[in-house]
C-alpha positions as CSV (number, residue, x, y, z in Angstrom):
1,X,0.0,0.0,0.0
2,X,1.0,3.6,-0.5
3,X,3.1,5.0,2.4
4,X,0.7,8.0,2.8
5,X,-2.4,5.9,3.0
6,X,-3.9,5.5,6.5
7,X,-5.5,2.1,7.1
8,X,-9.3,2.2,7.8
9,X,-10.5,2.5,11.4
10,X,-12.8,0.1,13.1
11,X,-15.9,1.9,11.8
12,X,-14.9,1.8,8.2
13,X,-13.8,-1.9,8.5
14,X,-17.2,-2.8,9.9
15,X,-19.0,-1.0,7.1
16,X,-16.9,-2.7,4.5
17,X,-17.6,-6.1,6.0
18,X,-21.3,-5.4,6.2
19,X,-21.4,-4.3,2.5
20,X,-23.1,-7.6,1.4
21,X,-26.6,-9.0,1.6
22,X,-25.6,-12.0,3.8
23,X,-22.8,-12.8,6.2
24,X,-21.0,-16.1,6.6
25,X,-20.5,-17.3,10.2
26,X,-16.9,-16.2,10.1
27,X,-17.9,-12.8,8.9
28,X,-20.5,-12.6,11.7
29,X,-17.8,-13.2,14.2
30,X,-15.4,-10.7,12.6
31,X,-18.2,-8.1,12.6
32,X,-18.9,-8.7,16.3
33,X,-15.2,-8.3,17.1
34,X,-15.1,-5.0,15.2
35,X,-18.3,-3.9,17.1
36,X,-16.4,-4.2,20.3
37,X,-14.0,-1.5,19.1
38,X,-16.8,0.9,18.3
39,X,-17.3,3.8,20.7
40,X,-19.5,6.1,18.8
41,X,-22.5,4.5,17.1
42,X,-23.9,7.8,15.9
43,X,-20.7,8.0,13.8
44,X,-21.3,4.6,12.5
45,X,-24.8,5.6,11.4
46,X,-23.6,8.9,9.9
47,X,-20.9,7.2,7.8
48,X,-23.2,4.4,6.7
49,X,-25.7,7.1,5.5
50,X,-22.9,9.0,3.7
51,X,-21.8,5.7,2.0
52,X,-25.4,5.0,1.0
53,X,-25.9,1.8,2.9
54,X,-27.5,2.7,6.3
55,X,-30.7,0.5,5.9
56,X,-28.6,-2.6,5.2
57,X,-26.1,-1.8,8.0
58,X,-29.1,-1.4,10.4
59,X,-30.5,-4.8,9.3
60,X,-27.2,-6.5,9.8
61,X,-26.7,-5.0,13.3
62,X,-30.2,-5.8,14.3
63,X,-29.5,-9.5,13.5
64,X,-26.0,-9.4,15.1
65,X,-27.3,-7.6,18.3
66,X,-23.8,-6.6,19.5
67,X,-23.6,-5.9,23.2
68,X,-21.9,-2.6,22.7
69,X,-24.9,-1.2,20.7
70,X,-27.2,0.4,23.3
71,X,-31.1,0.4,22.8
72,X,-30.9,4.2,22.4
73,X,-28.3,4.0,19.7
74,X,-30.1,1.2,18.0
75,X,-33.4,3.2,18.0
76,X,-31.6,6.3,16.6
77,X,-30.1,4.2,13.8
78,X,-33.5,2.6,13.1
79,X,-35.2,5.9,12.7
80,X,-32.6,7.2,10.3
81,X,-32.7,4.0,8.3
82,X,-36.5,4.1,8.0
83,X,-36.4,7.6,6.6
84,X,-34.0,6.3,3.9
85,X,-36.1,3.3,3.2
86,X,-39.0,5.6,2.6
87,X,-36.9,7.7,0.2
88,X,-35.8,4.6,-1.7
89,X,-39.4,3.4,-2.1
90,X,-40.4,6.9,-3.3
91,X,-37.7,6.9,-6.0
92,X,-38.8,3.4,-7.1
93,X,-42.4,4.8,-7.3
94,X,-41.2,7.6,-9.5
95,X,-39.5,5.1,-11.8
96,X,-42.8,3.3,-12.2
97,X,-44.6,6.6,-12.9
98,X,-42.1,7.4,-15.6
99,X,-42.9,4.1,-17.3
100,X,-46.6,4.4,-17.0
101,X,-46.9,8.0,-18.0
102,X,-44.3,8.4,-20.7
103,X,-42.3,5.4,-21.8
104,X,-45.1,2.9,-22.3
105,X,-47.6,5.4,-23.9
106,X,-44.9,6.5,-26.4
107,X,-43.8,2.9,-26.9
108,X,-40.1,4.0,-26.5
109,X,-37.6,1.1,-26.2
110,X,-35.7,1.6,-23.0
111,X,-33.8,-0.1,-20.2
112,X,-33.0,1.0,-16.6
113,X,-29.6,0.4,-15.1
114,X,-28.3,0.9,-11.5
115,X,-30.6,2.5,-8.9
116,X,-34.1,1.2,-8.2
117,X,-34.2,-1.2,-11.1
118,X,-31.0,-3.0,-10.0
119,X,-32.5,-3.1,-6.4
120,X,-35.8,-4.5,-7.6
121,X,-34.2,-7.3,-9.6
122,X,-31.3,-8.4,-7.4
123,X,-31.9,-7.4,-3.8
124,X,-33.9,-9.6,-1.4
125,X,-35.4,-6.4,0.0
126,X,-35.1,-3.7,-2.7
127,X,-35.7,-0.9,-0.2
128,X,-32.4,-1.8,1.5
129,X,-30.5,-0.2,-1.5
130,X,-30.1,3.6,-1.3
131,X,-31.2,5.2,-4.6
132,X,-30.7,8.9,-5.3
133,X,-31.7,9.0,-9.0
134,X,-32.9,7.0,-11.9
135,X,-30.7,6.0,-14.9
136,X,-32.5,5.4,-18.2
137,X,-31.2,4.4,-21.6
138,X,-33.2,5.1,-24.7
139,X,-32.5,5.4,-28.5
140,X,-31.1,8.8,-29.4
141,X,-33.7,9.4,-32.1
142,X,-36.5,9.0,-29.5
143,X,-34.9,11.3,-26.9
144,X,-36.5,14.6,-28.1
145,X,-39.9,13.0,-28.2
146,X,-39.4,11.7,-24.6
147,X,-38.3,15.1,-23.4
148,X,-41.2,16.9,-25.1
149,X,-43.7,14.6,-23.4
150,X,-41.9,14.9,-20.0
151,X,-41.9,18.7,-20.2
152,X,-45.6,18.7,-20.9
153,X,-46.2,16.6,-17.8
154,X,-44.3,18.8,-15.4
155,X,-40.7,17.4,-15.6
156,X,-38.0,20.0,-15.5
157,X,-34.6,20.0,-17.2
158,X,-31.7,20.4,-14.8
159,X,-29.1,20.9,-17.5
160,X,-30.4,24.2,-18.9
161,X,-32.6,27.0,-17.6
162,X,-33.2,28.2,-21.2
163,X,-34.3,24.9,-22.8
164,X,-37.2,25.6,-25.2
165,X,-39.9,22.9,-25.5
166,X,-40.2,22.8,-29.3
167,X,-39.0,19.6,-31.0
168,X,-36.2,21.3,-33.0
169,X,-34.7,22.8,-29.8
170,X,-35.0,19.5,-28.0
171,X,-33.4,17.6,-30.9
172,X,-30.4,20.0,-30.8
173,X,-30.1,19.7,-27.0
174,X,-30.0,15.9,-27.2
175,X,-27.4,16.0,-30.0
176,X,-25.2,18.3,-27.9
177,X,-25.4,16.1,-24.7
178,X,-25.0,12.3,-24.2
179,X,-26.9,12.6,-20.9
180,X,-29.9,14.8,-20.2
181,X,-30.9,15.2,-16.6
182,X,-34.6,15.8,-15.6
183,X,-36.3,16.4,-12.3
184,X,-39.7,14.6,-12.0
185,X,-42.6,16.7,-10.7
186,X,-41.9,15.2,-7.3
187,X,-38.2,16.3,-7.5
188,X,-36.5,13.0,-8.3
189,X,-33.5,13.2,-10.6
190,X,-33.7,11.2,-13.8
191,X,-30.6,10.8,-16.1
192,X,-31.7,10.1,-19.7
193,X,-28.8,8.5,-21.6
194,X,-28.6,7.7,-25.3
195,X,-25.0,6.4,-24.8
196,X,-23.9,4.1,-22.0
197,X,-20.2,5.2,-22.2
198,X,-20.3,8.8,-23.4
199,X,-18.8,8.1,-26.8
200,X,-16.2,5.5,-25.7
201,X,-17.3,3.0,-28.3
202,X,-17.6,0.1,-25.8
203,X,-21.4,-0.1,-26.0
204,X,-23.8,0.3,-28.8
205,X,-27.2,1.6,-27.7
206,X,-29.3,-0.3,-30.3
207,X,-27.6,-3.6,-29.5
208,X,-28.1,-3.1,-25.8
209,X,-31.7,-2.4,-26.2
210,X,-32.2,-5.4,-28.5
211,X,-30.8,-7.6,-25.7
212,X,-32.7,-6.1,-22.8
213,X,-34.6,-8.3,-20.4
214,X,-38.1,-8.0,-18.9
215,X,-38.8,-8.3,-15.2
216,X,-41.6,-7.3,-12.8
217,X,-41.2,-4.7,-10.0
218,X,-44.2,-4.0,-7.8
219,X,-46.5,-5.1,-10.6
220,X,-44.8,-2.9,-13.2
221,X,-43.1,-4.4,-16.3
222,X,-39.5,-3.0,-16.4
223,X,-36.6,-3.6,-18.8
224,X,-32.9,-3.9,-17.7
225,X,-29.6,-5.1,-19.1
226,X,-28.9,-8.9,-19.1
227,X,-27.3,-9.9,-15.8
228,X,-23.8,-10.6,-17.1
229,X,-23.8,-7.4,-19.1
230,X,-24.9,-5.4,-16.1
231,X,-22.3,-7.0,-13.9
232,X,-19.4,-6.2,-16.2
233,X,-20.8,-2.6,-16.7
234,X,-20.9,-1.9,-13.0
235,X,-17.3,-3.2,-12.6
236,X,-16.3,-0.7,-15.3
237,X,-18.4,2.2,-14.1
238,X,-17.5,1.8,-10.4
239,X,-13.8,1.4,-11.1
240,X,-13.9,4.6,-13.1
241,X,-15.3,6.3,-9.9
242,X,-12.7,4.4,-7.7
243,X,-15.4,2.5,-5.8
244,X,-16.3,5.7,-3.9
245,X,-19.7,4.4,-2.7
246,X,-20.0,1.3,-0.5
247,X,-23.4,0.4,-1.8
248,X,-21.7,-0.5,-5.1
249,X,-20.0,-3.4,-3.2
250,X,-23.4,-4.6,-2.2
251,X,-24.5,-4.5,-5.8
252,X,-21.6,-6.9,-6.7
253,X,-22.7,-9.2,-3.9
254,X,-26.4,-9.0,-4.8
255,X,-25.9,-9.8,-8.5
256,X,-23.7,-12.8,-7.8
257,X,-26.3,-14.3,-5.5
258,X,-29.0,-14.0,-8.2
259,X,-30.0,-17.3,-10.0
260,X,-29.4,-15.6,-13.4
261,X,-25.8,-14.9,-12.6
262,X,-23.1,-17.0,-14.2
263,X,-19.4,-16.0,-13.8
264,X,-18.4,-17.7,-17.1
265,X,-21.1,-15.7,-18.9
266,X,-19.8,-12.5,-17.3
267,X,-16.2,-13.3,-18.5
268,X,-17.5,-14.0,-22.0
269,X,-19.2,-10.6,-21.9
270,X,-16.1,-8.9,-20.6
271,X,-14.1,-10.6,-23.5
272,X,-16.4,-9.1,-26.0
273,X,-16.1,-5.7,-24.4
274,X,-12.3,-5.8,-23.9
275,X,-12.8,-5.6,-20.2
276,X,-11.3,-8.9,-18.9
277,X,-8.6,-7.2,-16.9
278,X,-11.1,-4.9,-15.3
279,X,-13.4,-7.8,-14.3
280,X,-10.4,-9.8,-13.0
281,X,-9.2,-7.0,-10.8
282,X,-12.7,-6.3,-9.5
283,X,-13.3,-9.9,-8.6
284,X,-10.0,-10.1,-6.7
285,X,-10.8,-6.8,-5.0
286,X,-14.3,-8.0,-4.0
287,X,-13.0,-11.3,-2.6
288,X,-10.3,-9.4,-0.5
289,X,-13.0,-7.3,1.1
290,X,-14.6,-10.4,2.6
291,X,-11.8,-10.3,5.3
292,X,-11.7,-7.8,8.1
293,X,-8.2,-6.5,7.0
294,X,-8.2,-6.7,3.2
295,X,-5.0,-4.7,2.9
296,X,-3.1,-7.7,4.3
297,X,-4.3,-10.1,1.6
298,X,-1.4,-11.9,0.1
299,X,-3.2,-13.0,-3.1
300,X,-3.9,-9.6,-4.7
301,X,-2.5,-8.8,-8.1
302,X,-0.9,-5.4,-8.6
303,X,-4.0,-4.2,-10.4
304,X,-6.4,-5.3,-7.6
305,X,-4.1,-3.7,-5.0
306,X,-4.3,-0.4,-6.9
307,X,-8.1,-0.6,-6.8
308,X,-7.9,-1.3,-3.1
309,X,-5.6,1.7,-2.5
310,X,-7.8,4.2,-4.3
311,X,-10.9,2.6,-2.6
312,X,-9.4,3.4,0.8
313,X,-8.5,6.9,-0.4
314,X,-12.1,7.7,-1.4
315,X,-13.5,5.9,1.6
316,X,-11.6,8.2,3.9
317,X,-11.4,11.3,1.8
318,X,-14.8,11.4,0.2
319,X,-15.7,13.4,-2.9
320,X,-12.6,15.6,-2.7
321,X,-10.4,12.5,-2.9
322,X,-12.4,11.1,-5.8
323,X,-12.2,14.3,-7.7
324,X,-8.4,14.4,-7.1
325,X,-8.1,10.9,-8.5
326,X,-10.3,11.7,-11.5
327,X,-7.9,14.5,-12.5
328,X,-5.2,11.9,-13.0
329,X,-7.2,9.2,-14.8
330,X,-6.0,8.3,-18.3
331,X,-9.4,8.9,-20.0
332,X,-12.9,9.8,-18.9
333,X,-14.0,6.2,-19.3
334,X,-11.2,4.4,-17.5
335,X,-9.7,5.0,-14.0
336,X,-6.4,3.2,-14.6
337,X,-3.9,3.0,-17.6
338,X,-3.9,-0.8,-17.5
339,X,-7.6,-0.8,-18.5
340,X,-7.0,0.6,-21.9
341,X,-4.4,0.9,-24.7
342,X,-2.0,3.7,-25.7
343,X,-3.9,4.2,-29.0
344,X,-7.2,4.5,-27.2
345,X,-5.7,7.1,-24.8
346,X,-4.4,9.1,-27.7
347,X,-7.8,9.0,-29.4
348,X,-9.4,10.1,-26.1
349,X,-7.0,13.1,-25.8
350,X,-7.8,14.1,-29.3
351,X,-11.6,14.0,-28.5
352,X,-10.9,16.1,-25.4
353,X,-8.9,18.7,-27.4
354,X,-11.7,18.9,-30.0
355,X,-14.6,19.1,-27.5
356,X,-14.4,22.9,-27.1
357,X,-15.2,23.1,-30.9
358,X,-18.4,21.2,-30.6
359,X,-21.5,23.4,-30.6
360,X,-23.4,23.6,-27.3
361,X,-27.1,24.4,-26.6
362,X,-26.0,27.9,-25.6
363,X,-24.9,28.4,-29.2
364,X,-28.3,27.3,-30.4
365,X,-30.1,29.4,-27.8
366,X,-28.1,32.5,-28.8
367,X,-28.8,32.0,-32.5
368,X,-31.5,29.3,-33.4
369,X,-30.7,27.9,-36.8
370,X,-32.7,25.3,-38.8
371,X,-31.0,21.9,-39.1
372,X,-29.7,22.5,-42.6
373,X,-27.7,25.6,-41.4
374,X,-26.5,24.2,-38.0
375,X,-23.1,23.4,-39.5
376,X,-22.4,27.2,-39.2
377,X,-22.1,26.8,-35.4
378,X,-18.7,25.2,-36.0
379,X,-17.6,28.4,-37.7
380,X,-19.3,30.8,-35.3
381,X,-18.3,29.1,-32.1
382,X,-14.6,30.2,-31.9
383,X,-15.6,33.8,-32.4
384,X,-18.3,33.6,-29.7
385,X,-15.8,32.1,-27.3
386,X,-13.3,34.9,-28.2
387,X,-15.9,37.6,-27.6
388,X,-17.0,36.0,-24.4
389,X,-13.4,36.0,-23.1
390,X,-12.6,39.5,-24.2
391,X,-15.9,41.2,-23.5
392,X,-15.3,44.6,-21.9
393,X,-17.3,45.1,-18.7
394,X,-18.0,48.5,-17.2
395,X,-16.9,48.8,-13.6
396,X,-19.8,48.8,-11.1
397,X,-20.6,52.0,-9.5
């Protein structure tokens, strides 16, 4: 491990150990031993809430009944956990409303990934998984239609205060952004994707939608990614974010416990996507976390140890630590150089250099042009940027 890295304290070690749906007998004993070192259970509840796994932590501790957890502390934790369970159910209800009010009436092919859809399909108690938003994938050519219907029904765009509701404006907005974020009338954030990997070329939207699978959640028919595909995707996505949220570890555990999961199928999927090294490292990392002191594991590869190190950094340093790590990652899609190739990294740099030249919705809002003339934005944009930077401002009186 890095010399500057502090090992986790007893509270973080306990939360890591509890980041799974079920505990083995050995893990139960290890958890009880760690509980003996806990002196502030309000701190445990606070960290569990920040790491998005308080309901599950409360369930485990209720079953373990450690002697050091007083009835008052247990009651405090239970009340906070129930509030989050209520929130999780509320977000799941908004997902069902989105299907019933927009997606099904418009007959738009879609799939949900992460969030309440993952919880509904793979968790024994879906409300145990904390969900802050909804992730939705739809075909790009149907996005403007979806947004138009959503705006008519009281959804709000969170990406732009100036977004017009006509179809041409919405089509340009979608073309300029790979993810559009809406707020439902009840205030739940919904990320509408038409690309899974923001242009990385790993996933093709049409192929993913063709392979989607149907399942029932609370009586509502929902579509999601095939289990193996989802498992590989969350390994990729969460490694890109340096495993900064503990509920992602629970996701790995929950999917592996599902009857549809097959590790050989997951590796076949990873082979097709060029993500075998990522899956290998994540599986080693996950198995190491089954022990109370994972940093002392003698069987970790160098890649898995790197994941473990950055995981400890984000666990202790929070969002600030994750943002610092993101500034050093080789591309937007990958957290580590060994996940990709030099040619891909060069292509990613070129895309990054060219990005400022791509028209934005602000360009369209400033000067709305019909589709046949929108190529002019590429010529106009550099001058607009220059004017914006050199604009003279009168001093305030």
